[in-house]
N, C-alpha and C positions, 0 to 999 in steps of 0.2 A: 069596515076597518076600525079597530079599537084605537083609543087614544095612545096606548102603549106602542101599537104597531106604527101609528103615524109618527110618533117621536123617533122610533128606531129608523124609519125610512128617511126622516129628515136628517138624522145624524149621518146615515150612510151617504145620502146625497151630498151633504156638506163635505164629508171626507173625500168623496170622489172629485168634487170641484177643487179641493185643495191639492190633491195629487195631480190633477190635470194642469192646474196652474203652475205647480212646481216643475212639471215636466216641460212646460212651454218656456220656462225661464232659460236664458242664455248665459247666466252667470258662470264663470270659471275661476281658475286660480290666477292670481296676479304673478307677474314676472318675479317679484321679490320672493313670493312664496315658493315658486319653482326653484329659484337659485338657492334658497335656504335648504330645501329638501335635497337638492343635488350636493350641496356642501356637506350636509350631514351624512349622506350615503357615501360620499368620498372618504370621509374620515373613517367610517366603519369598514369600508372595503379595503382601505389602505392597511388598517390594523390586521384584518383577516389575512390579506395577501402576505404581509410581513411575517405573520405567524406561520403560515403554510410554507413560505420560502425558507424560513429558519429551520423548520422541521425537516424539510426535504434535504437541505444542505447538511444538517446534522446526521441524517440517515446515510447520505452518500459518503460523508467522511468516515462514519463508522464502518461501512462496507469496505471502503478502500483500506482502512487500517487492518480490518480482519483479513482481507485478501493478502495484504503484504505480510502479515504475521504468519498466515498459513503457508504462503510460498516460501518464507524463510525456514519454517520447520521442515517442509518437504525437501528443500535444497540441502539442509543439513543432514537429513536422512540419506539423501543420495550421496553426499560427500562421505558419510560414514561407510557406505558400501565400497566406494572407491578406495578409501584409506585402508579398510580392513583387508582388501585384496592386494594392496600394494606391497612390494618387497623393499621399497625405498622411498623416502620423502625428503629430498634436499630442501634447504631453506628457500623460502619464496624469493623471487628475483623481481626487480623493478622492470616492468615491461615497456615497450616503446609507446604505449597509448596513455600513459599517465597513471597507471595503477600497478598492481603486483600480480605475479603469476606463480602458483605452486604447481610444480610438475611431479606427479607421482609415477614411480617406476612400476610398470605392470608387466606380467608375463602373459602373453597372448594365450588364450584358451584355458588358462588356469581358473579364471573367473569369467565364464561366458556372460554373466550378467553385466560385466564391466566392459570387456573388450575381447574380441577374437582376432584382431588384426594389429592394432597399435601397441607399441611397447610403453606407451605413456598416456596418462590422463591429466589434462590441465584444468585448473580452476583459476580464473583471472578476474580482476576487478578493473572496470573502465569507467571513467567519469562520464556522466550524461551530458553531452553537448558542452563540454568544458565547464560544467557546474562544479562548485567546490563543496556542495552539500548533498548532491544526488549522485549516487554511484550504482552501477549494475554489476551483477556477478554472472559470469558465463562459464560453461563447461565445454571442453573440446578434447577430442582424441588426437593427441600429438605430443611432440617432445621439444620442438623449437620454440624459443621464447616468443616469437612473433606469431605462432600458430593461433593462439587463442586471442582473436582480435575483435570479437563482438559482432562480426558479420559472417556471411556465408553460412557454413554449417555449425558455427558456434551456437550453443543452446543457451538462451537466457534463462537463468535459474531464479534470480532474485532481482527485483527492481526496488528502488527506494532505499538502498543502503545509505546510511548517513554517518557522519563523524561521531564516534562514540564519545561519551562523557570522559573528559580528560585527554582527548585527542587520540590519534591513531597509535596503536601499539608498535613497538620496535621489535626487531628480531636480530639478535646478535650473531646469528649464524649466516646472515646475508652478507655476501662479499662480491664486489666491493660495496662498502656502505653507501646507500643511496643518498641523494641530496635531501630527500624528505621521505616520509612514510605514508603519504596520502594514499588511501585505498588498501592498506595492508590489513589482513584479517587474521594473520597467524602470529601471535604475540611472542612466541619463544621458539628456539630451535627444537627439533625432535628430541625429547628427553629419552634416556635409555638407562634405567636402573639395572644393576647387575642381575642377571638371571631373568629379566623381564623383556618383553617386546618393546620396540621403540614406540613412542606415543607422540602424536601430532595434536597440538592445541589449536583451536579455532575460536574466534570471538567476533560476532557481527552484530550490528545494530541497524534496525530498520525504522523508518519514520516517513510517512507520506507527506508531511509538512514540517520539516525540521526548522524552518525559519520562523514561522508564525507560532508553532506549537512544539517547541523543543522538549517539553515535558512528556510528550506522547511517544518517546523513543521506546522501542521494544528490543531487549538485549537477549541474544542467544549465545551460548558458549558450550564447548565440549572438549574433552581430551579423548582422542581416538587411537586405538592400538593398530599397528601394522601386523596383521596376523600371518602374513606370508614372509615376513622378515626374519632374519636370524635373531636369536635371543642375545642380549647384550652380555658381554663378558668383562 
Protein backbone atom coordinates (compact mmCIF):
# COMPACT_ATOMS: atom_id res chain seq x y z
CA UNK A 1 0.00 0.00 0.00
CA UNK A 2 1.38 3.34 -1.00
CA UNK A 3 1.41 6.43 1.17
CA UNK A 4 -1.35 7.98 -0.95
CA UNK A 5 -3.55 4.92 -0.55
CA UNK A 6 -2.94 4.92 3.16
CA UNK A 7 -3.93 8.56 3.48
CA UNK A 8 -7.10 7.99 1.46
CA UNK A 9 -7.99 5.01 3.61
CA UNK A 10 -7.42 7.12 6.71
CA UNK A 11 -9.72 9.89 5.43
CA UNK A 12 -12.42 7.38 4.56
CA UNK A 13 -12.21 5.76 7.97
CA UNK A 14 -12.43 9.13 9.65
CA UNK A 15 -15.50 10.08 7.57
CA UNK A 16 -17.19 6.81 8.42
CA UNK A 17 -16.56 7.35 12.12
CA UNK A 18 -18.04 10.86 11.90
CA UNK A 19 -21.14 9.56 10.11
CA UNK A 20 -21.64 6.78 12.64
CA UNK A 21 -21.19 9.23 15.49
CA UNK A 22 -23.74 11.62 13.98
CA UNK A 23 -26.22 8.80 13.48
CA UNK A 24 -25.84 7.71 17.11
CA UNK A 25 -26.65 11.18 18.38
CA UNK A 26 -30.16 11.72 19.79
CA UNK A 27 -30.32 15.48 19.32
CA UNK A 28 -33.70 16.78 17.95
CA UNK A 29 -35.71 20.01 17.66
CA UNK A 30 -36.57 22.00 20.71
CA UNK A 31 -40.19 22.84 21.58
CA UNK A 32 -39.54 26.50 20.77
CA UNK A 33 -38.28 25.57 17.28
CA UNK A 34 -41.34 23.39 16.65
CA UNK A 35 -43.72 26.15 17.78
CA UNK A 36 -41.94 28.66 15.57
CA UNK A 37 -42.28 26.40 12.53
CA UNK A 38 -45.94 25.73 13.29
CA UNK A 39 -46.65 29.48 13.64
CA UNK A 40 -44.93 30.27 10.34
CA UNK A 41 -46.83 27.50 8.55
CA UNK A 42 -50.06 28.76 10.09
CA UNK A 43 -49.53 32.25 8.69
CA UNK A 44 -48.69 30.87 5.27
CA UNK A 45 -51.62 28.43 5.15
CA UNK A 46 -54.04 31.10 6.41
CA UNK A 47 -53.07 33.39 3.57
CA UNK A 48 -53.39 30.62 1.02
CA UNK A 49 -56.75 29.49 2.41
CA UNK A 50 -58.09 33.05 2.39
CA UNK A 51 -56.99 33.52 -1.21
CA UNK A 52 -58.58 30.25 -2.32
CA UNK A 53 -61.82 31.03 -0.45
CA UNK A 54 -62.02 34.52 -1.96
CA UNK A 55 -61.48 33.09 -5.43
CA UNK A 56 -64.16 30.42 -4.95
CA UNK A 57 -66.65 32.96 -3.58
CA UNK A 58 -65.98 35.33 -6.48
CA UNK A 59 -66.47 32.50 -8.97
CA UNK A 60 -69.70 31.38 -7.29
CA UNK A 61 -71.01 34.96 -7.31
CA UNK A 62 -70.17 35.36 -10.98
CA UNK A 63 -71.96 32.11 -11.84
CA UNK A 64 -75.05 33.15 -9.87
CA UNK A 65 -75.18 36.54 -11.59
CA UNK A 66 -74.72 34.95 -15.02
CA UNK A 67 -77.51 32.43 -14.29
CA UNK A 68 -79.87 35.17 -13.06
CA UNK A 69 -79.21 37.30 -16.12
CA UNK A 70 -79.62 34.35 -18.48
CA UNK A 71 -82.92 33.38 -16.80
CA UNK A 72 -84.13 36.97 -17.16
CA UNK A 73 -83.38 36.97 -20.89
CA UNK A 74 -85.11 33.60 -21.37
CA UNK A 75 -88.15 34.75 -19.40
CA UNK A 76 -88.41 37.95 -21.44
CA UNK A 77 -88.26 35.86 -24.63
CA UNK A 78 -91.09 33.69 -23.27
CA UNK A 79 -93.11 36.79 -22.39
CA UNK A 80 -92.63 38.13 -25.92
CA UNK A 81 -94.19 34.96 -27.34
CA UNK A 82 -97.17 35.27 -25.00
CA UNK A 83 -97.71 38.97 -25.73
CA UNK A 84 -97.30 38.52 -29.49
CA UNK A 85 -100.06 35.90 -29.43
CA UNK A 86 -102.38 37.89 -27.15
CA UNK A 87 -105.44 39.77 -28.36
CA UNK A 88 -105.65 41.91 -25.26
CA UNK A 89 -103.44 43.09 -22.39
CA UNK A 90 -105.28 44.89 -19.60
CA UNK A 91 -103.19 46.87 -17.14
CA UNK A 92 -101.54 44.80 -14.39
CA UNK A 93 -103.48 44.35 -11.16
CA UNK A 94 -102.24 44.11 -7.60
CA UNK A 95 -102.48 40.44 -6.63
CA UNK A 96 -103.29 38.98 -3.18
CA UNK A 97 -99.66 37.84 -2.68
CA UNK A 98 -97.98 41.23 -2.49
CA UNK A 99 -97.06 41.72 -6.14
CA UNK A 100 -98.68 42.38 -9.50
CA UNK A 101 -100.27 40.18 -12.15
CA UNK A 102 -100.60 40.87 -15.87
CA UNK A 103 -103.29 38.75 -17.50
CA UNK A 104 -103.02 38.40 -21.28
CA UNK A 105 -106.16 37.53 -23.24
CA UNK A 106 -105.44 34.52 -25.46
CA UNK A 107 -107.51 32.63 -28.02
CA UNK A 108 -107.06 28.90 -27.45
CA UNK A 109 -105.48 27.04 -30.37
CA UNK A 110 -104.59 30.28 -32.19
CA UNK A 111 -101.06 30.02 -30.82
CA UNK A 112 -100.47 26.39 -29.81
CA UNK A 113 -97.05 27.37 -28.48
CA UNK A 114 -98.84 29.46 -25.85
CA UNK A 115 -102.06 27.67 -24.96
CA UNK A 116 -104.58 25.21 -26.39
CA UNK A 117 -107.00 25.33 -23.47
CA UNK A 118 -106.85 28.49 -21.37
CA UNK A 119 -108.18 31.86 -22.54
CA UNK A 120 -105.53 33.68 -20.55
CA UNK A 121 -101.84 33.63 -19.67
CA UNK A 122 -100.74 35.29 -16.46
CA UNK A 123 -97.40 36.70 -15.39
CA UNK A 124 -97.12 37.55 -11.70
CA UNK A 125 -94.53 38.82 -9.26
CA UNK A 126 -94.41 37.52 -5.69
CA UNK A 127 -92.01 38.61 -2.94
CA UNK A 128 -89.64 35.92 -1.71
CA UNK A 129 -90.65 34.98 1.84
CA UNK A 130 -91.78 38.52 2.60
CA UNK A 131 -88.51 40.10 1.46
CA UNK A 132 -88.57 43.68 0.23
CA UNK A 133 -85.60 43.25 -2.13
CA UNK A 134 -86.01 39.73 -3.55
CA UNK A 135 -88.89 39.00 -5.91
CA UNK A 136 -89.81 36.11 -8.19
CA UNK A 137 -91.67 36.07 -11.50
CA UNK A 138 -94.07 33.24 -12.32
CA UNK A 139 -96.09 32.22 -15.38
CA UNK A 140 -99.48 30.51 -15.21
CA UNK A 141 -102.30 29.58 -17.62
CA UNK A 142 -105.38 31.21 -16.12
CA UNK A 143 -107.51 34.33 -15.88
CA UNK A 144 -108.38 34.81 -12.20
CA UNK A 145 -106.24 37.26 -10.22
CA UNK A 146 -105.45 34.63 -7.61
CA UNK A 147 -104.53 31.91 -10.15
CA UNK A 148 -100.87 32.85 -10.48
CA UNK A 149 -99.80 32.20 -6.89
CA UNK A 150 -96.24 30.89 -7.12
CA UNK A 151 -97.19 27.35 -6.09
CA UNK A 152 -98.75 24.33 -7.75
CA UNK A 153 -98.41 24.47 -11.51
CA UNK A 154 -97.14 28.05 -11.58
CA UNK A 155 -93.79 28.10 -13.37
CA UNK A 156 -90.91 30.04 -11.85
CA UNK A 157 -89.41 32.11 -14.66
CA UNK A 158 -87.08 34.54 -12.87
CA UNK A 159 -85.56 34.55 -9.43
CA UNK A 160 -83.71 37.49 -7.87
CA UNK A 161 -85.84 40.30 -9.29
CA UNK A 162 -85.04 43.40 -7.26
CA UNK A 163 -86.19 47.00 -6.88
CA UNK A 164 -85.12 49.01 -9.94
CA UNK A 165 -83.10 52.21 -9.61
CA UNK A 166 -85.61 54.94 -8.89
CA UNK A 167 -88.18 52.54 -7.46
CA UNK A 168 -90.95 50.45 -8.94
CA UNK A 169 -92.67 51.96 -12.01
CA UNK A 170 -96.32 53.00 -11.89
CA UNK A 171 -99.00 52.19 -14.42
CA UNK A 172 -101.79 54.74 -14.75
CA UNK A 173 -104.05 52.14 -16.36
CA UNK A 174 -104.33 50.11 -13.16
CA UNK A 175 -107.65 50.63 -11.41
CA UNK A 176 -108.23 50.92 -8.55
CA UNK A 177 -104.90 52.59 -7.84
CA UNK A 178 -102.92 50.24 -5.55
CA UNK A 179 -101.53 51.26 -2.18
CA UNK A 180 -98.03 50.72 -3.54
CA UNK A 181 -96.34 49.51 -6.73
CA UNK A 182 -94.00 46.97 -5.17
CA UNK A 183 -93.32 44.22 -7.71
CA UNK A 184 -94.76 45.97 -10.76
CA UNK A 185 -92.82 45.30 -13.99
CA UNK A 186 -95.14 47.04 -16.46
CA UNK A 187 -94.44 50.79 -16.40
CA UNK A 188 -97.18 52.14 -18.68
CA UNK A 189 -100.62 51.17 -19.98
CA UNK A 190 -100.66 49.39 -23.32
CA UNK A 191 -99.99 52.17 -25.83
CA UNK A 192 -101.88 52.18 -29.10
CA UNK A 193 -100.84 54.64 -31.83
CA UNK A 194 -103.43 55.08 -34.58
CA UNK A 195 -103.04 52.43 -37.27
CA UNK A 196 -100.66 50.35 -35.14
CA UNK A 197 -100.97 47.36 -32.87
CA UNK A 198 -101.19 47.81 -29.10
CA UNK A 199 -97.81 47.65 -27.37
CA UNK A 200 -97.02 46.41 -23.86
CA UNK A 201 -93.91 47.70 -22.10
CA UNK A 202 -91.99 45.62 -19.56
CA UNK A 203 -89.03 46.57 -17.40
CA UNK A 204 -87.29 44.27 -14.93
CA UNK A 205 -84.15 44.35 -12.84
CA UNK A 206 -82.28 41.31 -11.49
CA UNK A 207 -79.58 41.21 -8.84
CA UNK A 208 -78.55 38.20 -6.75
CA UNK A 209 -77.23 40.44 -3.94
CA UNK A 210 -79.05 43.78 -4.04
CA UNK A 211 -78.29 44.67 -0.42
CA UNK A 212 -74.51 44.22 -0.46
CA UNK A 213 -73.88 44.95 -4.14
CA UNK A 214 -76.64 47.21 -5.52
CA UNK A 215 -74.29 48.25 -8.33
CA UNK A 216 -74.55 44.79 -9.86
CA UNK A 217 -78.15 45.26 -10.96
CA UNK A 218 -78.94 44.03 -14.49
CA UNK A 219 -81.79 45.80 -16.28
CA UNK A 220 -83.92 44.45 -19.12
CA UNK A 221 -86.71 46.24 -20.90
CA UNK A 222 -88.79 45.90 -24.03
CA UNK A 223 -91.92 47.10 -25.81
CA UNK A 224 -93.89 44.17 -27.24
CA UNK A 225 -96.70 44.33 -29.80
CA UNK A 226 -99.90 42.29 -29.52
CA UNK A 227 -99.96 40.75 -32.99
CA UNK A 228 -103.42 39.21 -32.59
CA UNK A 229 -105.06 42.41 -31.42
CA UNK A 230 -107.01 44.84 -33.58
CA UNK A 231 -105.16 47.83 -34.93
CA UNK A 232 -105.83 51.05 -33.14
CA UNK A 233 -108.18 53.59 -34.69
